[in-house]
C-alpha positions in Angstrom: 0.0 0.0 0.0 2.8 2.4 0.9 4.5 1.7 -2.5 1.3 2.5 -4.3 0.7 5.8 -2.4 4.3 6.8 -3.0 4.1 6.2 -6.7 0.7 7.8 -7.0 2.0 11.0 -5.3 5.0 11.1 -7.7 2.7 10.4 -10.6 0.3 13.2 -9.8 3.3 15.6 -9.6 4.6 14.7 -13.0 1.1 14.4 -14.4 0.5 18.1 -13.6 3.5 19.0 -15.7 2.2 16.9 -18.6 -1.2 18.6 -18.3 0.4 22.0 -18.8 2.3 20.8 -21.8 -0.9 19.1 -23.3 -2.8 22.4 -22.8 -0.3 24.2 -25.0 -0.7 21.6 -27.8 -4.4 21.6 -27.5 -4.8 25.3 -27.7 -2.7 25.7 -30.8 -4.4 22.7 -32.5 -7.8 24.0 -31.5 -7.2 27.3 -33.3 -5.0 26.3 -36.2 -5.7 22.6 -36.6 -1.9 21.9 -36.6 0.5 20.1 -34.3 3.2 22.4 -33.1 6.0 19.8 -32.7 8.3 22.5 -31.5 6.3 23.0 -28.3 8.3 20.4 -26.3 11.5 22.2 -27.3 10.0 25.5 -26.2 9.4 23.9 -22.8 13.1 23.0 -22.5 14.2 26.4 -23.8 12.5 28.1 -20.9 14.4 25.8 -18.5 17.7 26.4 -20.3 17.3 30.1 -20.3 16.3 30.2 -16.6 19.4 28.2 -15.7 21.5 30.8 -17.7 19.9 33.6 -15.7 20.8 31.8 -12.4 24.4 31.4 -13.5 24.6 35.0 -14.9 23.4 36.5 -11.6 25.8 34.3 -9.5 23.1 32.4 -7.7 24.5 29.1 -9.0 28.1 28.3 -9.8 30.2 25.4 -10.9 29.5 22.4 -13.2 26.8 21.1 -10.9 25.1 24.6 -10.6 25.3 24.6 -6.8 23.4 27.4 -5.1 26.0 29.8 -3.7 23.7 32.2 -1.8 21.0 31.3 0.8 17.5 31.5 -0.7 14.9 32.3 2.0 12.1 34.8 2.4 11.9 37.7 -0.1 15.1 36.6 -1.9 13.6 33.2 -2.6 10.4 34.8 -4.0 12.4 37.1 -6.2 14.6 34.3 -7.5 11.6 32.1 -8.3 10.0 35.0 -10.0 13.1 35.6 -12.1 13.4 32.0 -13.0 9.8 31.5 -14.1 9.1 34.9 -15.6 12.5 34.8 -17.5 11.9 31.4 -18.9 8.3 32.2 -19.9 9.5 35.4 -21.6 12.2 33.6 -23.6 9.9 30.8 -24.7 7.1 33.2 -25.6 9.2 35.5 -27.7 10.7 32.5 -29.5 7.2 31.1 -30.1 6.0 34.3 -31.5 9.0 34.6 -33.9 8.3 31.0 -35.1 4.6 31.8 -35.6 5.3 34.9 -37.6 8.2 33.6 -39.8 7.2 30.0 -40.3 3.6 29.1 -39.4 1.8 32.2 -40.6 3.0 32.0 -44.2 1.9 28.4 -44.3 -1.6 29.0 -42.9 -3.3 28.1 -46.2 -0.8 25.3 -47.1 -1.5 21.6 -47.0 -1.5 19.6 -43.8 1.6 17.7 -44.8 3.5 20.8 -45.6 2.7 22.3 -42.1 3.6 19.0 -40.3 7.0 18.8 -42.1 7.6 22.5 -41.3 6.8 21.9 -37.7 9.1 19.0 -37.5 11.8 21.1 -39.1 11.3 23.9 -36.5 11.6 21.4 -33.7 14.9 20.0 -35.1 16.3 23.5 -35.7 15.3 24.7 -32.2 16.9 21.6 -30.4 20.1 22.0 -32.4 20.2 25.8 -31.7 19.9 25.0 -28.0 22.8 22.5 -28.3 24.9 25.2 -29.9 24.0 27.9 -27.5 23.8 26.1 -24.2 26.0 23.0 -24.8 25.4 19.4 -25.5 26.0 18.0 -22.0 23.3 17.2 -19.4 23.0 20.2 -17.0 22.1 20.1 -13.3 19.2 22.3 -12.3 18.8 23.3 -8.7 15.4 22.8 -7.0 15.8 26.4 -5.4 13.7 25.3 -2.5 15.4 23.9 0.6 14.1 20.4 0.6 11.6 19.5 3.3 9.8 16.2 3.5 6.4 15.1 4.8 4.8 11.8 5.3 1.2 10.6 4.4 0.1 7.0 4.7 3.7 5.9 5.0 4.7 7.7 1.7 7.0 10.6 1.5 6.6 13.8 -0.5 8.5 17.0 -0.6 7.8 20.7 -0.5 8.9 20.9 -4.1 6.0 18.6 -5.1 3.6 20.8 -3.1 5.0 23.9 -4.8 4.6 22.4 -8.3 1.0 21.3 -7.4 0.0 24.7 -6.1 1.6 26.5 -9.1 -0.1 24.2 -11.6 -3.5 24.6 -9.9 -3.2 28.4 -9.9 -2.3 28.4 -13.6 -5.1 26.1 -14.5 -7.6 28.2 -12.6 -6.3 31.4 -14.4 -6.4 29.7 -17.8 -9.9 28.4 -17.4 -11.1 31.8 -16.2 -9.4 33.5 -19.2 -10.9 31.2 -21.8 -14.4 31.1 -20.3 -14.9 34.5 -18.8 -13.0 37.1 -20.7 -13.3 38.8 -24.1 -10.0 37.2 -25.3 -11.3 33.8 -24.3 -14.5 34.3 -26.3 -12.4 35.3 -29.3 -10.2 32.3 -28.9 -13.3 30.0 -28.8 -14.8 31.8 -31.8 -11.6 31.5 -33.9 -11.3 27.8 -32.9 -14.9 27.2 -34.2 -14.5 29.1 -37.5 -11.6 31.5 -38.3 -13.3 32.9 -41.4 -16.6 33.7 -39.7 -14.7 35.1 -36.7 -12.9 37.5 -39.0 -16.1 38.5 -40.7 -17.5 39.4 -37.3 -14.7 41.8 -36.6 -12.3 39.6 -34.6 -8.6 40.1 -35.4 -7.7 36.5 -36.1 -4.0 37.1 -36.2 -3.9 38.7 -32.8 -5.9 35.8 -31.3 -3.5 33.3 -32.8 -0.6 35.3 -31.5 -2.2 35.2 -28.0 -2.7 31.5 -28.2 0.9 30.9 -29.1 2.0 33.2 -26.3 -0.2 31.4 -23.8 0.9 28.0 -24.9 4.6 28.9 -24.8 4.2 30.4 -21.3 2.5 27.3 -19.9 5.2 25.2 -21.6 8.0 27.2 -20.1 6.5 26.7 -16.6 6.2 23.0 -17.3 9.8 22.8 -18.5 11.2 24.6 -15.5 9.1 22.5 -13.1 10.2 19.3 -14.9 13.9 20.4 -14.6 13.5 21.4 -10.9 11.7 18.1 -10.1 14.3 15.8 -11.8 17.3 18.1 -11.0 18.5 18.3 -14.5 17.7 19.5 -18.0 19.0 18.5 -21.5 18.5 20.0 -24.9 17.0 16.7 -26.2 14.4 16.5 -23.4 12.0 18.4 -25.6 11.4 15.3 -27.7 10.3 13.3 -24.7 8.0 16.1 -23.5 6.6 16.5 -27.0 5.6 12.8 -27.1 4.1 12.7 -23.7 2.4 16.1 -24.0 0.9 15.2 -27.3 -0.3 11.8 -26.0 -2.0 13.6 -23.1 -3.7 16.0 -25.5 -4.9 13.1 -27.8 -6.1 10.9 -24.9 -7.9 13.8 -23.2 -9.4 15.2 -26.4 -7.9 17.8 -28.6 -9.5 21.2 -27.9 -10.9 20.2 -24.5 -8.9 21.7 -21.6 -10.6 19.5 -19.0 -9.7 16.4 -20.9 -6.1 17.5 -21.3 -5.8 17.9 -17.5 -7.4 14.6 -16.8 -5.2 12.8 -19.4 -2.0 14.5 -18.1 -2.7 13.3 -14.6 -3.6 9.8 -15.9 -0.4 9.5 -17.9 1.6 10.7 -14.9 0.0 8.0 -12.7 0.5 5.3 -15.3 4.1 6.2 -15.6 4.8 6.3 -11.9 2.6 3.4 -10.7 3.3 1.2 -13.7 7.0 1.9 -13.5 7.0 0.9 -9.8 5.1 -2.4 -10.3 6.4 -3.4 -13.8 9.6 -5.2 -12.5 7.4 -7.1 -10.0 4.7 -8.0 -12.5 7.3 -9.3 -15.1 9.6 -11.0 -12.6 12.4 -8.5 -13.4 12.2 -9.0 -17.1 11.2 -5.4 -17.7 12.5 -2.6 -15.5 11.1 0.8 -14.7 12.7 2.1 -17.9 9.8 0.5 -19.8 7.2 2.4 -17.8 5.9 4.2 -20.8 4.5 1.0 -22.3 1.3 1.7 -20.3 1.0 5.2 -21.7 1.1 4.0 -25.3 -1.2 1.1 -24.6 -3.8 3.6 -23.3 -3.2 5.8 -26.3 -3.8 2.9 -28.7 -6.9 1.8 -26.9 -8.2 5.4 -26.9 -7.6 5.8 -30.6 -9.4 2.5 -31.3 -12.4 3.0 -29.0 -12.8 6.8 -28.9 -10.6 8.5 -31.4 -11.8 12.0 -30.3 -10.4 11.4 -26.8 -12.0 11.1 -23.3 -13.9 14.4 -23.5 -13.2 15.4 -27.1 -16.0 15.7 -29.7 -15.6 14.1 -33.1 -15.1 16.6 -35.9 -17.9 16.9 -38.5 -16.6 17.3 -42.0 -19.1 19.0 -44.3 -18.7 18.3 -47.9 -19.7 21.0 -50.3 
């Protein structure tokens, strides 16, 4: 029982990160009907840039990026603000440049052209990070002085609590923005029909820019949280986050934010709990490294039984 609770707590933490990534994918797909494969790389870019800020300000030093100054009280709040806001700003600006230079000219192009271009952007961005930040794995400090708590025999840390609170606040803010504000109504209108929204006076380009900015900001928070949780970041981590974030979006239902959150948490639980019990269930034949088998099994089952996702609605194609 203790093992299950421990893995479930770990799974919920990483699942919240996957949910944020899936929301970025879902928002862009809902508006443009395209898969932004570079989104995972934008998540890592936010973490890489934040680490650069920490080193530039002298907060961390050395190859292992050890914190050199005590972080408590107001200083801790300021450093956390610098890390997250700096990473979000870098990812957002990069995302807007990509949208303007690559995706906007291809808005009327074929689906295959857009997909290939998105893959090209992802490859270019990951290689650019390798050249700028280096190809080695980088240690990322948790910033919080670790404290541990116990529930039902399982242990969780204040970092996990921080990630949970931060994610919940972001989700509440995003749901409010989409459902209760003018910008949110414009986003929903453009997602339903871009041409009709434009005829009704909505500036479609500004709405799309806003969606890319929101998605990149959420992705940066997810990337930084992922780096803090695992204590490291790597320029190729974006590929892993892309696969899991897109799987969460597909399982939950593209365009449905609630479904993305549910699927993100589900995938996190499957990874953690499945990874914990897989060596036991297979008699040691498969280790925890194969934990993502469960994720892709659920993805396959979802695509076969309910292709639109858990809460997604099937698209209706009207032939002229």
